[in-house]
N, C-alpha and C positions, 0 to 999 in steps of 0.2 A: 470411556462408556456409556451411551447413551439407555437410558433405561425406561423398558415400557411401562412401568407401575407413573412414572413421570410424564408419561406422553400426552403432548397436549391436546385439550378436545377440539383443537381447531385445525388440529389435522384429519384429514378426508381418511374413509379404512381403504386397508392397505398396508404393505409391507413396508415402505418407508414410512420413516417418520421423524417429528422432532421433539424433544421433549425439555422439561421446562429452566434446566440450566442454561439456554440459548441465551447469549447476552445482544441480538440483535446486532451483529457486526455485519449484515447483508452480505457477506461471501457467498453463499450459498444458491443467494439470490441472483447474484452476479451468474455463478458457475453454471445454472441449470434453472432458468429459470420457468422453463416449462414445467417445474416441479414444483419450486419452492416460492411462497410470496410471505411478504408482513402481512403480520397476524397481531393487531394490537403492537402492542412494543417490542414483539419475538417474530421470528419465522416460524412457517408452518407447510407442510405437504399438502399443496391446493388439488393436485391431481395427480396421481400416482406414474411412473415412468411406465408406457407402452409398447416402445420397442428397445430393442437393447442399444442403441444410441441414446437413449433418453434416459437409461438406465446405469449407464456409465457415467454419464454425465451426473448424475447424482451420487454414486460412488465418489467421482472426485470432492463432490461437494461434500462429502463426508470425510473423505480424510483430510481436506484442507481444515475443516471445522474446529478452532481453537477450542473448542470446550466440550467438543466428542459428543455434542447435542444432537446429531443426527444418528440415528440405528433402523435398522433391520428386523423384522420379527423372523424372518427367516435365519439371521445373522448369515446373511454371505461375504464371501471372503472381498474385499477390496483391492487386493495386492496388484492386480494388474492397473488399477485406478493409479496404485502409490508410484507406478513405478511410471506413470506419466511425467512427472513432475522432476528439475525445472522442464514447465511444456513450452513453447515454443508462443512469442504473441509475435514478433517481426526480427525478421533476419538475427541479429545474435542476440536478441533481448529475448527475457526469458521468466514467468512466473513461478513462482518457487511453490505455491500451495505451503500447505504444510503450514497457516500463521497459528499466532503463540498468544495463547491469554492473558499473557502477561502486557503485551502492545495492545491489547482489545480485537483480537482480531485482524492487525495492518498487514497489509499486501508488503510481499519481499519481491528481488528482482536479480537475477543472473545473467551478466553481460557477459557472453563466452567468448574468449578472444584468445586463440589458441597460439598465439604468436607474442602478445604482449602481455598476457596474462589477467583472467578471468575477475570480474569484478562483481560484490555482493551491495546491493542497496538495502539497507537494515535489515532486518536480522527474523529468518522464522524461526519454526522450533529446529531442537538440533533432534531430528527423526533419524534412523539407521537407514531407513528406505532414501530419506533424500543425499545425507551425506553419502553414500555410496556411489550417487546418482553421478553426484560435484564431482566425487572422485572420477567418476572415468571422463567426464566432462573436461578435465583438467585440472580442480581445484581451485581455489579463491586466493588471489594475491594481494587485493587490497578489499576491506569493507567498509561504504560510504554510509555513515550514520544522517540520517536528517534532522533528527531533534530527540531529547532525553526519551519520548514517550514510547518508540520503536524501537530500542536494541534490543527486547525479548533476550535473545540466546548470544550474543555475538561475541561473549566472552567464551564460550566451549567454538564456535566455528573460526576465532583468531585463531586460540589455541591448535587446534587442530590440523588447520592449513599453513599457520605460521602465517597468517593476513596483518597485513599493517590495516590497522585501524582510524577513520578521520574524521574528525567532529568540531563543531566549533565551540571555541571558549566558553563563552557565555551558555552552552548548555550541559556542559561537561560535570560540571559540581563534581561528585566524588567519583567520577569516572576517571577523572583526567590523570593520574597516576597510571595508567592502566591504557591511557591511549596512545598509538605510536605517533599520530601528525594532529595536533590542536592548531587551527584557523582562530586567527582573530580579525575583526574590522568588522567593517560595513561594506567594504570594496570585493565587487568580483576576485576569485584567484582562480589562477588556472593550473590543474593539477598535475597534467599531462597536455598532448596534442591531442585536439577533441574532446577533452573534460575540464567543465568548469564548474567549480563551486560558487554560487551566487547566495551570500545570506538574504533571508528573506522573516525578518523577524516580524512577530505578529501573533501566528499559532505558541509558540515560546520566543522564549529574548531569543537565544539562538538558534533558532531555526535555520535549514539550507536546502535548496534546492539544489539539483545535478542537471546540468545540460549536457549532453551528450551525444555529437558528431550533428550538432545544432539540428537536431531531429527528434531529439527524446529527453523529454522532458522528465526527471524522479521528482516528484513534487512533494512527495511525505504527507503533511497534514494540512499544507497551504494551501493548496488548489485542485478540484476534483471537476467532472460533471455534473451537472444537476439535468435532469430529465425534466422536472417541471417546469425550470426557466428556460430550458433548452441553450444552457452557455455555460460557459465554465464559472466555477463559484465556491465561496467561501462562506462560512458559518460564524456569527456571533455567538454562536450557544455553543461553540468548543473552540472558543480563542480564550486560551489563558495567558495571555500575556498584556496583549495590545490589539485591540480594533484597528485605530486608525494606522496605527504600524502595519500592520497586516492589509491593508487595503493601499499602503503605498508602495506596500511588498509586489504586491501586483501591479502595480501601475510600472514599478521597474521593470517587469517582466516585459514590456512593450518593446525592449531594446534588443531582443532577442528573437531569434525565429528557432522556431519548434514545431511537429508535425504531430505528437506526441505528448499527453497529460498522464504518465502513470503517476498515480496516489497511493498513499500508502493505506487511506483510507477515504472511500468513495469510489466511484465509476472512472474507469479511462476515457478517456478521448481522444480521436484520432481525424485530423484532415490537413488540409493544406497549411502554411505559414501562414496565410491571408485569413482564411479563416480562423486559425485561432487567434490571430491579432484581435479581430472585430469581435471575437468570444469576451476578450479579454475586455475592449473597449465597453461590447455590454454590461458584462458584471461591473465595472468603474462608472459607467451613466446611473447604476442604480445605485453604488453606494457614496461614488468617489464626494458627489455635492455633500452629503450628511457629514463627511470627515472633513471635507474643508470648512464647512459653517462650526464645526467645532472647534478644530483648531484656530478660527477667527475669532473665536469668543471667549477661548482662553488667551488671547493677550489682548 
């Protein structure tokens, strides 16, 4: 629960505020950009919501905040905002909200497929409201874990729904005995029709992305949209295993078609398959030469 005594001075006067426990995950700025903005290395309210629609967006951000750093002086109820999640992004793909502090506020997604069984990509908080709504939508058959950082409450979700978890061996570590399916190697693996696991080492050694219906790329912490560079992007500063490998993994994605990039951290991207490919090339033109030069000097 956010505390008024920890209210950041960067907040404008009014009901909504962000306190100093904020970890700068960026989700509030994605969900309610007319209310929240970056201020230093945290978020703050730069404009109080002045319509019911903007207030509802701000309450959705409050619900999603992984550290409960968003509050209201009036202690207003966020029950209706919580009931929105999982919230549809496009067709059967939904955003779960309810981010977890243990995954540093990573986004997770639910693919609703009544006949084939629903798929959870990475793990949100095991929040009662989200659990009930997920039950109404048909539960969860499979949990796809992109990498070790964003597993959050996967055990609780798997146990409650009897779901099978999928993860790459190189990131499984101590989780391996608990996982129902462990993937190995560097080659893409077809998990079922229209669902492909693509190993993308770089951010972590065993990072994977998941391509669904040749349209939706669930990219974990491998790739996201940069408003600054106006292209798909990855950052050396949050690469824990190998930056050259991460760039090569981005290059690998040129072999696939997708129209959405749905990351764990960072902004989503949507466009034609051709536009996504051009964006990958733009990234590789920025970073690919440096990686090639580093590889050549090492040899």
